[in-house]
C-alpha positions in Angstrom: 7.4 7.1 -2.9 6.6 8.2 0.7 5.1 11.6 1.1 6.5 13.6 4.0 5.2 16.7 5.7 7.6 19.0 7.6 6.0 21.8 9.5 8.2 24.9 9.7 8.6 26.4 13.1 9.3 29.8 11.5 5.5 30.2 11.6 5.2 28.9 15.2 5.0 30.9 18.4 8.7 31.3 19.4 7.7 31.8 23.0 6.1 28.3 23.0 8.4 26.3 20.8 8.2 23.1 22.9 4.4 23.1 22.9 4.3 24.0 19.2 6.6 21.1 18.4 4.3 18.7 20.3 1.3 20.1 18.4 2.6 18.5 15.2 4.0 15.3 16.5 2.3 13.4 13.7 4.6 15.2 11.2 7.5 13.4 9.6 10.1 16.1 10.5 10.1 19.5 12.2 11.6 22.0 9.8 13.9 24.5 11.6 14.9 27.6 9.6 18.3 29.0 10.6 18.9 32.6 9.3 22.0 34.7 10.0 20.9 38.2 8.7 23.7 38.0 6.2 22.9 35.3 3.6 19.2 36.3 4.0 17.8 39.5 5.5 16.4 38.0 8.7 17.7 36.6 12.0 16.2 33.6 13.6 17.7 30.9 15.8 20.8 28.9 16.2 22.5 25.9 17.8 21.3 26.4 21.4 17.6 26.4 20.3 18.2 23.4 18.1 19.7 21.6 21.1 16.7 22.5 23.2 14.2 21.4 20.5 15.9 18.1 20.1 15.3 17.4 23.8 11.7 18.7 23.7 10.4 16.5 20.9 10.6 13.1 19.4 10.0 14.4 15.9 13.3 14.5 14.1 14.7 18.0 13.2 15.2 19.1 9.6 17.5 22.1 9.8 17.6 24.5 6.8 20.7 26.7 7.1 20.2 30.0 5.3 23.6 31.2 6.5 27.0 32.2 5.2 29.9 29.8 5.7 27.9 26.6 6.2 31.1 24.6 5.7 32.1 25.8 9.1 28.7 25.8 10.9 26.7 22.9 9.5 28.4 20.1 11.4 27.5 21.8 14.7 23.8 21.4 13.9 24.3 17.7 13.6 26.0 17.6 16.9 23.1 19.7 18.3 20.7 16.9 17.4 19.5 17.6 13.8 18.7 14.5 11.8 18.9 16.3 8.5 21.0 19.4 7.7 20.4 21.5 4.5 23.1 23.9 3.3 22.7 26.3 0.4 24.6 25.7 -2.8 25.1 29.4 -3.2 26.9 29.6 0.2 28.9 26.4 0.4 32.6 26.6 -0.6 33.0 22.8 -0.9 29.5 21.2 -1.1 30.7 17.6 -1.6 33.1 17.7 1.3 30.4 19.3 3.5 27.8 16.7 2.5 30.2 13.9 3.3 31.0 15.5 6.7 27.3 15.8 7.6 26.7 12.2 6.6 29.8 11.0 8.5 28.4 12.7 11.7 25.2 10.7 11.3 22.7 13.1 9.7 21.1 13.2 6.3 22.9 15.7 3.9 20.7 18.1 1.9 21.5 21.0 -0.5 19.1 23.9 -1.2 18.8 26.0 -4.3 17.4 29.5 -4.4 14.8 30.2 -7.1 17.3 31.7 -9.6 19.8 28.9 -9.1 19.5 26.2 -11.8 19.7 22.5 -11.0 21.7 21.4 -14.0 25.2 22.5 -12.8 24.8 20.3 -9.7 23.8 17.1 -11.5 27.1 15.3 -10.7 26.7 16.2 -7.0 23.3 14.5 -6.6 24.7 11.1 -5.5 26.4 12.8 -2.6 23.1 14.0 -1.2 20.1 12.5 0.7 17.8 15.3 -0.2 17.6 18.3 -2.5 15.6 21.4 -1.6 14.0 23.5 -4.3 13.0 26.9 -2.8 9.6 28.0 -4.1 10.0 31.5 -2.6 13.0 33.7 -2.0 14.6 32.5 1.3 14.5 34.8 4.3 10.8 35.3 5.3 7.8 33.1 6.0 4.4 33.6 4.6 5.4 34.4 1.0 3.3 33.4 -2.0 4.3 30.3 -3.9 6.2 30.9 -7.1 4.6 28.8 -9.9 7.6 29.3 -12.1 9.5 26.8 -9.9 7.3 23.9 -11.1 9.4 23.2 -14.2 12.5 23.2 -12.1 11.0 20.6 -9.8 10.1 18.5 -12.8 13.6 18.8 -14.2 15.1 17.8 -10.9 12.8 14.8 -10.6 13.9 13.7 -14.1 17.6 14.0 -13.1 16.9 11.9 -10.0 15.3 9.3 -12.1 18.0 9.4 -14.7 20.6 8.4 -12.1 18.4 6.0 -10.3 18.8 7.8 -7.0 16.8 7.4 -3.8 17.0 11.2 -3.3 14.2 13.0 -1.5 13.0 16.2 -3.3 11.8 18.8 -0.9 9.9 22.1 -1.6 9.8 25.0 0.8 7.8 28.3 0.4 4.1 28.9 0.0 3.2 25.3 0.3 -0.5 25.0 1.3 -3.7 23.2 0.4 -3.9 25.2 -2.8 -0.3 24.5 -4.0 0.8 21.1 -2.6 -0.9 19.0 -5.3 1.0 21.0 -8.0 4.3 20.3 -6.2 3.5 16.6 -5.8 2.5 16.3 -9.5 5.8 18.0 -10.5 7.9 15.5 -8.5 8.3 16.7 -4.9 7.8 14.2 -2.1 8.9 16.3 1.0 6.8 19.4 1.8 7.7 22.2 4.1 4.6 24.0 5.3 4.7 26.9 7.7 1.6 29.1 8.0 -0.6 26.4 6.4 0.1 24.3 9.5 0.7 26.7 12.3 -1.9 29.2 11.0 -4.6 26.5 11.2 -6.9 26.0 14.1 -5.7 22.4 14.5 -2.1 22.1 13.3 -2.0 18.3 13.6 -5.1 18.0 11.4 -3.6 20.4 8.9 -0.6 18.0 8.6 -2.9 15.1 8.0 -4.9 16.9 5.4 -1.8 18.1 3.5 -0.4 14.6 3.5 -3.7 13.1 2.2 -3.7 15.7 -0.7 -0.1 15.0 -1.6 -0.4 11.2 -1.4 -3.5 11.3 -3.7 -1.8 13.5 -6.3 1.5 11.5 -6.1 -0.4 8.2 -6.7 -1.7 9.5 -10.0 1.4 11.3 -11.2 3.5 10.0 -14.1 6.8 10.3 -12.3 5.7 8.2 -9.4 3.8 5.6 -11.4 7.0 4.9 -13.4 9.2 4.7 -10.3 
């Protein structure tokens, strides 16, 4: 299983987004947090910024929509240049239809779960997705502390992915750092969103490389990966 590191521009300098994107060009994806001040208590950026970022970097964009009515808005982010679009299970009215529309437009379809949302009710939807995002903090703000109580949920999700024989990426977002990434990898995550751990470092590109090395080493010795 390939480990992927996705720096979150929520922790970048918004006045220098093009430069900040170039500073992590060794990353697998650039994670773009879209917040609407309704689904979450914060307001960030939208379609025009995603369009600009897509022109400014060769790193593919991973858009995480923390917004109401993603059924209406998510397809616009694919058209804006996102290579992966994540909608929240708690906000989508028709998640299967939305996932299929995202895929039909040419992007990877992903669904996110807030910390209190269990994975089990969505087991039958997993084949419709390319990635599942387990939030390891409450969505809405960067810089929060990692919630250890999410580790069992990550494990259960990885078990369900294995049960159905799916090539589904399992992403974690929130408090991912040098001190937490190995626990996430051992539990079954293979895509890691890191904000302040990357952009708060003196050398963001080196931070990406270091996090990837840690996650790869732990994944290689983890039971879930060894049996894959």
